[in-house]
C-alpha positions as CSV (number, residue, x, y, z in Angstrom):
1,X,-1.6,61.4,58.0
2,X,-1.3,59.4,54.7
3,X,2.2,57.4,54.9
4,X,3.6,56.6,51.6
5,X,6.8,54.4,51.1
6,X,8.6,52.0,48.5
7,X,6.7,49.0,50.3
8,X,3.6,49.7,48.1
9,X,5.1,51.4,44.7
10,X,1.9,51.4,43.0
11,X,-0.2,53.5,45.8
12,X,3.0,56.0,45.5
13,X,2.6,56.3,41.9
14,X,-0.9,56.7,41.9
15,X,-0.6,59.7,44.8
16,X,1.8,61.2,43.0
17,X,0.3,61.1,39.5
18,X,-2.7,62.9,41.6
19,X,-0.6,65.6,43.1
20,X,1.2,66.2,39.3
21,X,-0.9,69.2,38.4
22,X,-1.6,72.6,39.9
23,X,-5.3,72.5,39.3
24,X,-5.5,69.1,41.6
25,X,-3.3,71.1,44.1
26,X,-5.5,74.1,43.9
27,X,-8.6,71.6,44.7
28,X,-7.1,70.2,47.8
29,X,-6.5,73.8,48.8
30,X,-9.8,74.7,48.3
31,X,-10.8,71.9,50.5
32,X,-8.6,72.9,53.4
33,X,-11.4,74.6,55.7
34,X,-14.6,73.6,54.0
35,X,-16.6,70.9,51.2
36,X,-17.4,72.2,48.2
37,X,-19.4,70.7,45.1
38,X,-18.1,70.3,41.6
39,X,-19.6,73.6,40.3
40,X,-18.1,75.7,43.2
41,X,-15.0,74.5,42.9
42,X,-15.1,75.3,39.0
43,X,-16.5,79.1,39.7
44,X,-13.4,79.8,42.0
45,X,-10.8,78.1,40.0
46,X,-12.3,79.4,37.0
47,X,-11.9,76.3,35.0
48,X,-14.6,74.2,32.9
49,X,-16.7,72.2,34.9
50,X,-15.8,69.2,32.8
51,X,-12.2,69.6,33.4
52,X,-13.1,69.7,37.4
53,X,-14.8,66.6,37.1
54,X,-12.2,64.9,35.7
55,X,-9.4,66.1,38.3
56,X,-12.1,65.2,40.9
57,X,-12.0,61.2,39.7
58,X,-8.5,61.5,39.8
59,X,-8.0,62.6,43.3
60,X,-10.6,60.0,44.5
61,X,-9.0,57.3,42.4
62,X,-5.8,58.0,44.8
63,X,-8.1,58.3,48.0
64,X,-7.0,61.8,49.0
65,X,-10.5,63.0,48.5
66,X,-13.9,61.6,49.3
67,X,-17.4,62.6,46.8
68,X,-21.0,62.3,48.2
69,X,-24.3,63.0,46.0
70,X,-26.4,64.9,48.1
71,X,-29.8,66.5,47.0
72,X,-30.0,69.9,45.2
73,X,-32.5,72.2,43.9
74,X,-32.1,70.4,40.6
75,X,-31.6,66.6,40.9
76,X,-28.1,65.9,42.7
77,X,-24.8,67.6,43.7
78,X,-21.4,66.0,44.2
79,X,-19.7,67.2,47.5
80,X,-15.8,67.0,47.4
81,X,-14.4,66.4,51.2
82,X,-10.4,66.1,52.0
83,X,-9.5,62.6,53.2
84,X,-6.2,63.9,54.6
85,X,-4.5,67.1,56.4
86,X,-0.8,65.7,56.1
87,X,1.0,63.3,53.3
88,X,4.6,61.8,54.4
89,X,6.5,60.2,51.4
90,X,9.5,58.2,53.0
91,X,12.5,57.4,50.2
92,X,15.1,57.0,52.6
93,X,14.5,53.5,53.5
94,X,17.7,51.2,53.5
95,X,17.0,48.2,51.2
96,X,18.7,46.4,48.9
97,X,17.6,46.2,45.5
98,X,15.6,42.9,45.1
99,X,16.6,40.4,42.2
100,X,14.0,41.1,39.3
101,X,13.9,44.8,39.7
102,X,11.9,46.7,37.4
103,X,13.6,48.9,35.4
104,X,12.4,51.6,33.2
105,X,12.7,52.6,29.8
106,X,11.7,56.2,28.8
107,X,11.2,57.7,25.3
108,X,9.9,61.5,24.6
109,X,8.8,62.0,21.0
110,X,7.8,65.3,19.3
111,X,4.5,65.5,17.6
112,X,5.8,66.7,14.5
113,X,7.7,63.2,14.2
114,X,4.7,61.2,13.1
115,X,5.3,58.3,10.3
116,X,1.9,58.2,8.9
117,X,-1.1,60.5,8.9
118,X,-4.6,60.7,7.3
119,X,-6.5,64.0,8.2
120,X,-9.6,65.7,7.1
121,X,-10.0,69.3,7.4
122,X,-10.3,71.0,9.8
123,X,-6.9,70.4,9.7
124,X,-3.1,72.4,10.6
125,X,0.0,72.6,12.6
126,X,1.6,75.2,14.3
127,X,5.1,76.1,16.2
128,X,6.5,78.4,18.5
129,X,7.1,80.8,15.6
130,X,3.9,80.5,13.7
131,X,1.8,78.1,11.4
132,X,3.8,76.0,9.5
133,X,1.5,74.3,6.8
134,X,-1.2,76.2,5.0
135,X,-4.6,75.6,7.2
136,X,-7.1,72.5,6.0
137,X,-4.9,71.3,3.0
138,X,-3.9,67.7,4.4
139,X,-1.4,66.7,1.9
140,X,0.4,69.6,3.4
141,X,0.8,67.2,6.7
142,X,3.8,65.2,4.2
143,X,5.9,68.3,3.9
144,X,8.8,67.9,5.6
145,X,8.5,70.9,8.1
146,X,5.9,68.7,9.9
147,X,8.8,67.3,12.2
148,X,9.0,71.3,13.9
149,X,5.1,71.0,15.2
150,X,4.5,71.9,18.7
151,X,0.5,71.8,18.0
152,X,-1.3,69.6,15.2
153,X,-5.1,69.5,14.8
154,X,-7.6,67.5,12.5
155,X,-11.2,66.8,12.3
156,X,-11.2,63.3,11.3
157,X,-8.5,60.6,10.4
158,X,-5.3,59.9,12.5
159,X,-1.4,60.5,13.1
160,X,0.7,57.4,13.8
161,X,4.4,57.5,15.4
162,X,7.2,54.6,15.5
163,X,8.9,54.9,18.8
164,X,11.9,53.0,19.7
165,X,11.8,50.4,22.7
166,X,15.7,49.7,23.3
167,X,15.3,47.1,26.0
168,X,17.8,44.0,26.4
169,X,16.6,41.2,24.3
170,X,14.4,38.4,26.6
171,X,13.4,41.3,28.8
172,X,9.8,40.5,30.7
173,X,7.9,43.5,30.1
174,X,5.3,44.6,32.8
175,X,3.6,47.4,31.7
176,X,3.7,50.1,29.0
177,X,2.4,53.9,29.6
178,X,1.5,56.1,27.1
179,X,0.7,59.9,27.8
180,X,0.1,63.3,25.8
181,X,-2.0,66.4,26.2
182,X,-4.8,66.3,23.9
183,X,-8.5,67.5,23.3
184,X,-11.4,67.9,20.8
185,X,-11.2,69.9,17.6
186,X,-13.8,72.5,16.9
187,X,-14.1,75.8,15.1
188,X,-12.1,78.2,17.2
189,X,-12.7,76.6,20.2
190,X,-16.0,74.9,22.1
191,X,-15.4,73.9,25.9
192,X,-18.8,71.6,25.0
193,X,-17.6,69.6,21.8
194,X,-17.2,66.0,22.6
195,X,-15.0,63.9,20.4
196,X,-14.2,60.1,20.6
197,X,-10.6,59.6,20.7
198,X,-9.3,56.4,19.8
199,X,-5.5,54.9,20.6
200,X,-3.9,51.6,18.8
201,X,-0.7,50.1,19.7
202,X,0.6,47.6,17.3
203,X,-2.7,47.7,15.2
204,X,-4.7,46.5,18.2
205,X,-7.4,49.1,19.7
206,X,-6.5,49.9,23.5
207,X,-9.2,52.1,24.2
208,X,-11.3,55.4,23.5
209,X,-11.6,58.3,25.8
210,X,-14.4,61.1,24.9
211,X,-12.7,64.5,25.2
212,X,-15.7,66.7,26.8
213,X,-14.3,69.8,24.5
214,X,-11.8,72.1,22.3
215,X,-10.5,74.4,25.6
216,X,-9.9,78.0,25.0
217,X,-11.7,79.8,28.0
218,X,-8.6,80.7,29.0
219,X,-5.2,80.8,27.3
220,X,-2.6,77.7,27.4
221,X,0.2,78.3,30.2
222,X,2.8,77.6,27.4
223,X,1.6,79.1,24.4
224,X,3.6,81.4,22.4
225,X,2.7,85.2,22.2
226,X,1.5,85.0,18.6
227,X,-1.0,82.5,19.5
228,X,-4.6,83.9,18.8
229,X,-6.9,84.3,22.0
230,X,-9.9,82.7,20.3
231,X,-8.4,79.6,19.3
232,X,-7.8,76.8,20.8
233,X,-5.8,76.6,24.2
234,X,-4.9,73.9,25.8
235,X,-6.0,70.1,26.6
236,X,-6.0,67.7,29.4
237,X,-3.2,65.2,30.0
238,X,-4.1,61.7,29.6
239,X,-2.2,58.8,30.5
240,X,-2.7,55.1,29.2
241,X,-1.3,52.0,30.7
242,X,-0.9,48.6,29.7
243,X,-0.2,45.7,31.9
244,X,-0.3,41.8,32.1
245,X,-4.2,42.4,32.8
246,X,-6.1,45.4,31.4
247,X,-5.5,49.4,29.8
248,X,-6.4,51.7,32.3
249,X,-6.9,55.5,31.2
250,X,-5.9,57.7,34.1
251,X,-6.0,54.6,36.6
252,X,-9.3,53.4,35.3
253,X,-10.2,50.5,33.5
254,X,-11.2,51.1,29.9
255,X,-10.3,47.8,28.3
256,X,-9.1,44.4,28.6
257,X,-6.4,44.4,26.3
258,X,-3.3,43.2,27.9
259,X,0.4,42.9,26.7
260,X,0.4,39.4,25.4
261,X,-2.0,40.9,22.8
262,X,0.6,44.0,21.9
263,X,3.3,41.5,20.5
264,X,6.0,43.8,22.0
265,X,8.8,41.3,22.1
266,X,8.9,40.6,18.6
267,X,10.0,44.4,17.5
268,X,12.2,46.8,19.0
269,X,9.4,50.0,18.0
270,X,6.3,50.7,19.2
271,X,3.5,51.5,16.4
272,X,1.2,54.3,18.0
273,X,-1.9,55.7,16.6
274,X,-3.9,58.3,17.7
275,X,-7.3,58.9,15.7
276,X,-11.1,59.3,15.6
277,X,-12.5,55.8,14.0
278,X,-14.8,56.5,11.2
279,X,-18.2,55.0,13.1
280,X,-17.1,57.2,16.0
281,X,-20.5,58.3,17.9
282,X,-18.6,62.0,18.3
283,X,-16.1,62.7,15.5
284,X,-15.1,66.0,17.5
285,X,-11.3,65.8,15.9
286,X,-8.2,66.1,18.0
287,X,-6.2,69.0,19.1
288,X,-2.6,67.2,20.0
289,X,-0.2,69.5,22.1
290,X,3.7,69.5,22.2
291,X,6.1,71.1,24.9
292,X,5.6,74.6,23.5
293,X,1.7,74.6,23.3
294,X,-0.8,74.1,26.3
295,X,-0.6,73.5,29.9
296,X,2.1,70.5,30.5
297,X,5.6,71.1,28.8
298,X,5.8,67.5,27.6
299,X,5.5,65.8,24.2
300,X,4.3,62.3,23.7
301,X,6.0,60.4,26.8
302,X,6.1,56.6,26.6
303,X,7.7,54.6,29.6
304,X,8.1,50.8,29.3
305,X,8.5,49.2,32.7
306,X,10.4,45.8,32.3
307,X,12.7,43.3,34.1
308,X,16.0,42.1,32.2
309,X,16.4,38.4,31.6
310,X,19.0,37.5,33.7
311,X,16.9,38.6,36.6
312,X,14.1,36.9,35.4
313,X,15.7,33.6,36.0
């Protein structure tokens, strides 16, 4: 049995994140009676191999499963097994809140509320009622209607957001998290369409993620009825975290950029840019999902973990 409590908050957060999606729970369910390789899991859950592999990495990072490379008819295959039959989370510990307790500031920003953009076709946007601008006309991205967007796509360029950061002056920031549902942008869709997607904060590049594809093998769980079956359907939920030492993506280190380089204390806002660099190896575009499209009912979510000034003394 795996025991979790507030004595090890990082482990608690890691396991909670690993259990936060239905697909990862379904993988653990499949491993109840026997070990399976990635392709077998993909076939049983009817998910792309790339999606299963990504979820396997997250479960392995949380130590909920173990993987082993075994010989196969063509090379090697990764075989997965469960590490625990039970998980117990104790949330009722009677402890006083210590001085220096970390507070959390959260903000949810609709994807259409960007403050700046520069995009190249293919490009467009839609909301729950229909298309809101004419496709493949970059100038339309400046139309006031863009604030209602629930799905945005473009082949090259970027969108930029100004996110408020309303925390007490003098606070010590411990970490900043950003999460969003995102994938590549291909004609119609293509599950094998890599794209090098980069994220910047306050002008500093924090890391790049290669999206494996533009996913359309099934309908997105939240997509409105009018959305066509042969178009992009869903993305992957990705979480970047910057602390005092490094930047991680889904709990794996992607760069050495840390909080001290972002100058967060000098401004009451965070400038977030999401885009494709002109020299990217894979210029496969971006689909960015709001809470009414894709698989995850959320917009761009930011969390700032901080300690107020009076508690740091």
